[in-house]
KETI-579098 format. One line per 2 residues: their letters; for each residue x, z, y of N, C-alpha, C. Coordinates in pm, whole numbers, plus 50000, padded with zeros to 5 digits. Example, Ala and Ser with C-alpha at 12.3 -4.5 7.8 and 13.67 -1.06 7.14 Angstrom:
AS = 51319 50780 49431 51230 50780 49550 51320 50780 49670 | 51285 50708 49775 51367 50714 49894 51290 50787 50003;
end
This chain:
ML = 49489 50857 51100 49405 50948 51026 49469 50986 50893 | 49510 50888 50812 49567 50915 50681 49692 51001 50692;
FI = 49784 50963 50777 49910 51037 50789 49886 51180 50836 | 49798 51198 50933 49766 51332 50983 49703 51415 50871;
NE = 49607 51357 50799 49541 51428 50689 49640 51467 50579 | 49745 51387 50562 49844 51415 50459 49959 51502 50512;
GK = 49945 51549 50636 50045 51639 50693 50174 51569 50731 | 50167 51439 50763 50285 51360 50797 50274 51310 50941;
RL = 50389 51289 51001 50393 51230 51135 50438 51085 51122 | 50368 50995 51187 50398 50853 51183 50461 50808 51313;
ES = 50577 50746 51302 50640 50686 51420 50597 50540 51433 | 50607 50465 51324 50567 50324 51328 50540 50272 51187;
MN = 50454 50172 51181 50421 50108 51055 50401 49961 51082 | 50477 49877 51016 50466 49733 51032 50420 49670 50902;
YV = 50325 49577 50913 50277 49503 50798 50317 49358 50812 | 50370 49303 50704 50406 49162 50699 50321 49100 50589;
FC = 50240 49001 50626 50152 48935 50531 50220 48807 50483 | 50222 48789 50350 50294 48675 50295 50223 48624 50169;
SD = 50285 48529 50103 50230 48471 49980 50281 48546 49858 | 50220 48517 49743 50268 48573 49617 50417 48547 49596;
YE = 50458 48423 49623 50596 48386 49594 50696 48450 49689 | 50656 48470 49813 50745 48541 49906 50761 48687 49863;
LL = 50651 48749 49822 50658 48888 49779 50732 48900 49646 | 50719 48801 49560 50794 48800 49433 50945 48799 49460;
KI = 50988 48722 49558 51130 48720 49596 51176 48859 49638 | 51097 48925 49720 51130 49060 49767 51132 49157 49648;
NK = 51035 49143 49561 51026 49230 49443 51150 49216 49355 | 51195 49093 49335 51315 49068 49255 51440 49122 49325;
EY = 51454 49088 49453 51576 49123 49526 51594 49273 49547 | 51487 49341 49588 51502 49482 49625 51465 49581 49515;
LG = 51377 49540 49424 51333 49634 49321 51372 49591 49180 | 51422 49468 49166 51462 49419 49034 51344 49391 48942;
HN = 51226 49367 48999 51106 49340 48920 51073 49192 48928 | 51037 49134 48814 51003 48991 48810 50854 48973 48781;
YF = 50771 49023 48873 50627 49007 48859 50562 49013 48997 | 50440 48956 49002 50363 48958 49126 50309 49099 49150;
TD = 50295 49134 49276 50235 49261 49316 50162 49239 49447 | 50079 49334 49486 50003 49316 49609 50075 49371 49732;
II = 50157 49475 49713 50225 49535 49828 50357 49598 49785 | 50454 49588 49871 50581 49660 49856 50605 49731 49987;
TF = 50627 49861 49979 50642 49943 50098 50783 49999 50104 | 50843 49991 50222 50976 50046 50244 50967 50160 50345;
NL = 51024 50273 50309 51033 50386 50401 51166 50373 50475 | 51159 50350 50604 51278 50328 50686 51314 50451 50769;
SE = 51245 50561 50745 51267 50680 50827 51386 50761 50776 | 51441 50835 50868 51549 50926 50834 51488 51055 50779;
HY = 51566 51126 50702 51521 51250 50640 51466 51347 50745 | 51349 51402 50718 51281 51500 50805 51245 51444 50942;
RP = 51231 51316 50954 51189 51253 51079 51049 51194 51059 | 50980 51161 51168 50851 51093 51151 50867 50964 51069;
IK = 50763 50927 51001 50768 50811 50911 50776 50681 50989 | 50870 50598 50947 50882 50460 50992 50872 50376 50866;
GE = 50771 50292 50860 50751 50214 50739 50734 50067 50765 | 50757 49993 50657 50738 49849 50660 50673 49811 50527;
AY = 50565 49738 50533 50493 49698 50412 50477 49547 50409 | 50508 49489 50295 50492 49345 50272 50374 49328 50176;
MS = 50275 49250 50218 50153 49234 50140 50130 49088 50106 | 50098 49063 49980 50062 48929 49936 49913 48907 49956;
ID = 49881 48819 50047 49742 48785 50071 49683 48716 49948 | 49765 48636 49878 49720 48570 49755 49675 48674 49652;
RV = 49754 48779 49636 49726 48882 49535 49603 48964 49577 | 49591 48994 49706 49475 49069 49754 49347 48987 49728;
KA = 49352 48857 49755 49235 48771 49730 49201 48769 49581 | 49303 48754 49497 49280 48749 49352 49224 48881 49301;
NA = 49278 48992 49349 49228 49124 49308 49082 49142 49349 | 49051 49102 49471 48913 49117 49521 48817 49035 49435;
FQ = 48856 48914 49403 48773 48827 49320 48754 48889 49181 | 48864 48936 49122 48859 48995 48988 48772 49121 48984;
MK = 48781 49203 49089 48705 49328 49093 48564 49310 49152 | 48534 49186 49195 48404 49154 49253 48372 49240 49376;
IS = 48473 49252 49463 48455 49323 49590 48498 49230 49703 | 48469 49269 49824 48505 49183 49937 48656 49185 49960;
FR = 48704 49076 50018 48845 49067 50055 48880 49180 50151 | 48793 49208 50246 48817 49314 50345 48837 49450 50278;
KE = 48751 49482 50184 48761 49611 50116 48890 49622 50036 | 48928 49515 49968 49053 49518 49891 49174 49522 49983;
LL = 49169 49451 50094 49278 49455 50191 49297 49596 50244 | 49190 49662 50279 49198 49800 50327 49253 49893 50219;
RV = 49207 49874 50096 49257 49958 49986 49408 49944 49972 | 49457 49821 49979 49601 49797 49965 49677 49855 50083;
IF = 49622 49846 50202 49686 49907 50320 49697 50058 50300 | 49589 50121 50255 49593 50265 50229 49692 50298 50117;
HG = 49698 50213 50016 49790 50233 49905 49935 50240 49956 | 49973 50143 50038 50108 50140 50093 50137 50262 50180;
SL = 50039 50303 50257 50056 50421 50342 50072 50547 50259 | 49998 50556 50150 50010 50673 50061 50147 50681 49997;
HL = 50206 50565 49966 50344 50566 49915 50438 50632 50016 | 50418 50599 50143 50503 50658 50248 50480 50808 50263;
CG = 50366 50855 50220 50335 50998 50226 50384 51071 50101 | 50447 50999 50010 50506 51063 49894 50432 51045 49763;
YN = 50323 50970 49763 50249 50945 49639 50314 50832 49561 | 50314 50848 49429 50368 50745 49340 50259 50699 49245;
DK = 50285 50589 49177 50188 50536 49082 50255 50484 48955 | 50358 50553 48911 50432 50512 48791 50362 50556 48663;
TK = 50306 50675 48662 50241 50727 48542 50090 50713 48553 | 50023 50731 48442 49877 50723 48439 49813 50827 48532;
SQ = 49865 50950 48530 49807 51055 48615 49838 51029 48763 | 49956 50976 48793 49989 50941 48931 49898 50829 48980;
KA = 49873 50730 48894 49785 50619 48931 49644 50670 48960 | 49597 50762 48877 49462 50817 48897 49454 50893 49028;
KM = 49556 50972 49058 49559 51048 49184 49565 50953 49304 | 49646 50849 49292 49660 50749 49399 49526 50679 49421;
RK = 49459 50639 49314 49331 50570 49327 49226 50659 49392 | 49227 50786 49356 49132 50881 49415 49156 50893 49566;
KE = 49281 50899 49607 49315 50904 49751 49276 50775 49821 | 49304 50660 49757 49264 50532 49816 49114 50529 49840;
DY = 49038 50568 49738 48892 50569 49749 48846 50663 49860 | 48911 50778 49872 48876 50875 49975 48895 50814 50114;
YL = 49013 50757 50140 49040 50702 50273 48958 50576 50300 | 48932 50499 50197 48847 50382 50212 48706 50424 50252;
SL = 48655 50527 50187 48522 50579 50218 48517 50634 50362 | 48619 50710 50400 48623 50762 50537 48621 50649 50639;
YL = 48702 50548 50615 48714 50437 50709 48585 50356 50718 | 48528 50324 50602 48409 50239 50600 48282 50310 50646;
NK = 48282 50442 50638 48161 50518 50673 48171 50588 50809 | 48271 50552 50889 48283 50618 51020 48192 50556 51122;
end
């Protein structure tokens, strides 16, 4: 649904669930960042081909975020899954305006999914 709505073709998407420390290793090795995060998404597709993606998600971070935001683990897990998918569709979250746009899209797809 998300990829079609965003005008993208999806070939495959793999999710790997791991701990904070496993994702921290990936964050350091591939992105040069020394901090915890909830998801890291890799676009493995060739230029102008359907999207092939791989996302690594910290279950520890998703649980902590859900607790902090006082929402269910399921809802936060879905939000993070949509977040990673949106990255593959070309959305970024480096700037304040990009983050706001990304959050609006996450909320939109979360609402569609939960209300179907």
